[in-house]
Every structure is written in C-alpha cells, then in structure tokens.
C-alpha positions in Angstrom: -15.7 -31.6 -1.5 -12.3 -33.0 -1.0 -9.8 -32.0 1.8 -7.4 -30.1 -1.0 -10.3 -28.3 -2.6 -11.5 -27.1 0.5 -8.3 -25.8 1.6 -7.9 -23.9 -1.6 -11.6 -22.8 -1.2 -10.7 -21.4 2.3 -7.3 -19.7 1.1 -9.3 -18.2 -1.8 -11.7 -16.7 0.4 -9.1 -15.3 2.8 -6.8 -13.6 0.1 -10.3 -12.1 -2.0 -11.4 -10.7 1.4 -7.9 -9.0 1.9 -7.9 -8.0 -1.6 -10.6 -5.8 -1.1 -9.6 -2.4 0.1 -11.0 -0.4 3.2 -11.6 3.1 1.5 -14.5 3.8 3.6 -15.5 3.0 7.1 -19.1 2.4 7.3 -20.1 2.6 10.9 -23.7 1.7 12.2 -24.8 2.7 15.8 -27.8 3.9 18.0 -29.6 6.9 17.4 -30.9 7.3 20.8 -28.0 6.6 23.5 -26.7 9.7 25.1 -23.8 10.7 25.3 -22.5 7.3 23.3 -24.3 7.5 19.8 -27.5 9.6 19.0 -29.2 11.7 16.7 -29.3 15.3 17.3 -33.2 16.5 17.3 -32.1 20.2 16.3 -29.7 19.1 13.6 -31.0 15.7 12.7 -27.0 14.6 12.4 -25.4 11.6 14.5 -23.8 13.0 17.3 -21.8 10.9 20.9 -18.7 10.0 22.0 -18.4 6.7 19.5 -19.3 8.9 16.4 -16.7 11.4 17.3 -14.2 8.8 18.2 -14.8 7.1 14.7 -14.3 10.5 12.9 -10.7 11.0 14.4 -9.8 7.3 14.1 -10.7 7.7 10.3 -8.8 10.8 9.8 -5.6 9.3 11.4 -6.2 6.6 8.9 -6.9 8.4 6.0 -10.5 7.0 5.7 -13.8 8.5 5.0 -16.2 7.7 7.8 -19.6 7.3 7.0 -22.1 7.2 10.0 -25.5 4.7 10.0 -27.8 5.9 12.8 -31.1 5.5 11.8 -31.5 1.9 11.4 -33.4 -0.1 14.0 -30.8 -1.8 16.5 -31.1 -5.3 15.6 -31.0 -4.7 11.9 -28.2 -2.5 12.1 -26.2 -5.6 13.7 -27.5 -7.8 11.3 -26.0 -5.4 8.4 -22.6 -5.7 10.4 -22.8 -9.4 10.4 -23.6 -9.6 6.9 -20.7 -7.0 6.1 -23.0 -4.3 4.8 -21.7 -2.3 7.4 -18.1 -2.4 8.6 -18.4 -1.9 12.5 -20.7 -1.1 15.2 -19.7 2.1 16.9 -20.6 0.9 20.3 -21.2 -2.5 21.7 -21.0 -4.4 25.1 -19.0 -7.9 24.9 -21.1 -11.2 25.3 -20.0 -14.5 24.6 -22.7 -14.8 21.9 -21.7 -11.8 20.4 -18.1 -12.6 20.1 -19.1 -15.1 18.1 -20.3 -12.9 15.3 -18.2 -10.0 15.7 -14.5 -9.0 16.3 -14.0 -6.5 19.1 -11.6 -3.8 19.7 -9.8 -2.8 22.6 -12.7 -0.8 24.9 -12.6 3.0 24.9 -15.5 3.5 27.4 -17.1 2.3 30.5 -20.7 2.5 31.0 -23.3 2.0 33.8 -26.8 0.9 34.0 -29.4 1.5 36.4 -33.0 0.4 37.3 -35.5 3.3 37.0 -38.8 3.1 39.3 -41.4 5.5 40.2 -40.4 7.7 42.8 -43.5 6.7 45.0 -42.6 3.0 44.5 -38.9 3.1 45.2 -37.8 -0.2 46.6 -34.5 -1.7 48.1 -32.2 -3.2 45.0 -28.9 -4.4 46.5 -28.6 -7.4 44.5 -30.1 -8.9 41.1 -32.2 -11.5 43.5 -34.0 -8.1 44.6 -35.7 -8.3 41.2 -37.1 -11.4 41.0 -40.9 -11.7 41.2 -41.1 -8.0 39.8 -41.9 -7.2 35.9 -39.3 -4.9 34.1 -38.4 -4.0 30.4 -35.3 -3.2 28.7 -34.7 -2.2 25.1 -35.5 -4.6 22.4 -32.2 -6.4 21.4 -30.1 -4.7 24.3 -27.5 -6.5 26.2 -25.9 -5.7 29.7 -23.4 -7.9 29.8 -23.3 -11.9 30.4 -23.4 -12.0 33.9 -26.8 -10.0 34.0 -28.3 -11.2 30.6 -27.9 -15.0 32.1 -29.5 -14.0 35.3 -32.4 -12.4 33.9 -32.9 -15.1 31.2 -33.5 -17.8 34.1 -34.8 -15.8 36.9 -36.4 -12.5 35.5 -39.9 -11.4 34.1 -38.5 -9.1 31.4 -40.5 -7.5 28.3 -38.9 -5.3 25.7 -39.5 -2.1 24.0 -38.4 -0.3 21.0 -38.0 2.8 22.6 -37.6 5.0 25.7 -40.9 6.3 25.6 -42.5 2.6 25.5 -40.4 2.1 28.9 -41.7 5.1 30.5 -45.1 4.5 29.4 -45.3 1.2 30.6 -43.9 2.2 34.0 -46.2 5.1 34.2 -49.2 3.1 33.6 -47.5 0.3 36.1 -47.7 -2.4 33.5 -44.1 -3.0 35.0 -42.3 -2.2 38.3 -39.0 -0.9 36.8 -37.2 -0.5 33.5 -33.6 -1.0 32.8 -31.4 2.0 31.0 -27.7 3.0 30.8 -27.8 5.8 33.8 -26.7 9.0 31.7 -29.0 8.2 29.0 -31.8 7.5 31.0 -31.3 10.6 33.3 -31.0 13.1 30.4 -34.2 11.9 29.0 -36.1 12.0 32.1 -35.0 15.5 32.5 -35.7 16.4 28.8 -39.4 15.4 29.2 -40.1 16.8 32.8 -40.2 13.2 34.5 -37.2 13.5 36.9 -39.5 14.0 39.8 -41.7 11.2 38.9 -38.8 8.5 38.1 -35.5 7.8 39.8 -32.8 5.6 39.3 -32.0 3.4 41.8 -28.5 3.5 43.3 -27.5 0.1 42.5 -25.8 -0.5 39.1 -27.1 -3.4 37.2 -23.7 -3.5 35.0 -20.5 -1.3 35.0 -19.5 -2.5 31.2 -17.0 -1.8 28.8 -17.9 -0.1 25.4 -16.0 -1.4 22.0 -16.0 -1.0 18.7 -17.1 -4.6 17.0 -16.1 -5.1 13.5 -17.8 -7.2 11.0 -15.9 -10.5 10.4 -16.6 -10.0 6.6 -15.4 -6.3 6.4 -12.0 -5.5 4.6 -11.5 -3.0 7.0 -10.9 -5.8 9.6 -7.1 -5.6 8.6 -6.8 -2.4 10.5 -7.5 -4.0 13.6 -4.2 -4.0 15.4 -3.7 0.0 14.3 -7.2 0.9 15.6 -6.3 -1.0 19.0 -3.0 1.2 19.4 -5.1 4.4 18.6 -7.8 3.3 21.3 -4.6 2.7 23.7 -2.7 6.0 22.9 -6.1 7.8 23.0 -6.7 6.9 26.2 -3.4 8.2 27.7 -2.8 11.3 25.6 -6.1 12.9 26.4 -7.6 12.7 22.8 -10.5 10.4 24.3 -11.2 12.5 27.4 -11.6 15.5 25.2 -14.3 14.1 23.3 -16.1 12.9 26.5 -16.1 16.6 27.9 -18.2 17.6 25.2 -21.1 15.7 26.6 -21.8 16.6 29.9 -23.6 14.4 32.4 
C-alpha cells in the first residue's frame, strides 16, 4: 500500500468513526462486584455505583444507557475491545489495558484484601509474605500493575470464576487465601454466614482507582472530554457521594 493510499485510508476511517452517531451508551460490567456493579438477587436487575453513575451521565448527555451485566467478565472486556459495547463501567488501570481501552478520569477508589480462614490467620505486612503460599483471584481480574507484576513472577495463584469457588477452595484448604475487593468480599461472607470462619487481613493488597473505560471503536468516545468534566464536577458537587451513600458498607 502506498503512503498516500495509507493516509487516505486512515483519514477515511477516522472520519467514518466520527460520523457515527452516539445515540445509545452500551455499558458492560460485572454481575457480582458490590457495591460497584452487580445484579440484585431480588429484582434480577443491575445495581451499583458504576451503573447509577453511568445513568446520571447519560441523562445529562441526553443519551439512552443500556446496561449489560450478564456477560462473563473476560467476554465483556472483549466485546468492549471490539466495539460491541461502548464502555466498561468499572476498570482498574494497567499498562496492558491502556493499549486496548481509553480511560476516563477515576470516579472511585477501591481496596482489595487477602481473605483467610480465621483458624489459619497469618502475618501479612508486604507482598513477600505471600511467597510460598497458594492463593486465588477472580478469573480475568487485576489488582493494578504493581501487584499483578509481583504475583506473576513470585506467587502461586489459581483463578476462579466465582466467589463461591474461591471460598470453596479455601474451606477445603486447597488454597491458603483468596483476594477480593474488601467490601464485596465482606458482604458475601455476611450474606452466607461465613464471617466467623473467614476474615480479611488488615494489609490492603491494593488501593486502586476505578475508571470508566471506552472502546477505541465506540462513536461515543468523542464524548470523553465532556464525561471527564462531569466526573470531576460530580466529585465536588456531591453527586457521586450521594450515589455512594446508597450502598452501605
């Protein structure tokens, strides 16, 4: 392909993408990440801070918002990558992910912890204290570049599709610990009567900013600057705090 033809192709692609109208914001996310994004068991409808905030943004932009919370996590990420969905409702930043998605300003901070059997509690003050133990994390999950890089080189990690699988492996002592976002894990333990058998260690594995993340193929990507401004304004005017308070710890 000649240089001139290549330039024409790139320009045509950019113009055709901009020409697409962003009429609907198709938002993908988790079905089981309290309080960020989950499916309510009573109503079978998506709930959570991320989904509520996406709807607020959509309303301000006069956009219909469609929530897709039923896809497995990795498939949902693939659909956003391909442009079948416009945006991930909640995603931690990593260098690898930034190659695929366009991140907004962060709108939330989340903390992940190590969960262990109460009878098998151990001292945890740094990542190195996990070396030699077996742990589990959610399949397709990330806890930021720092922990992910350390774990890849130094830790024995298996992956589970559900929290129930993670807890089952721990109760059967097939792993020594599992990692989950703190609020999500504590709520699940309480709802299943396990808070006296499994505890969260004090040391946070990560304290990570949560972002919306756009598909680079989405026609709604052109709204990035407007959405970033809304995120910043919502932090200062109380809009986000009001949403967060709807989801008790």
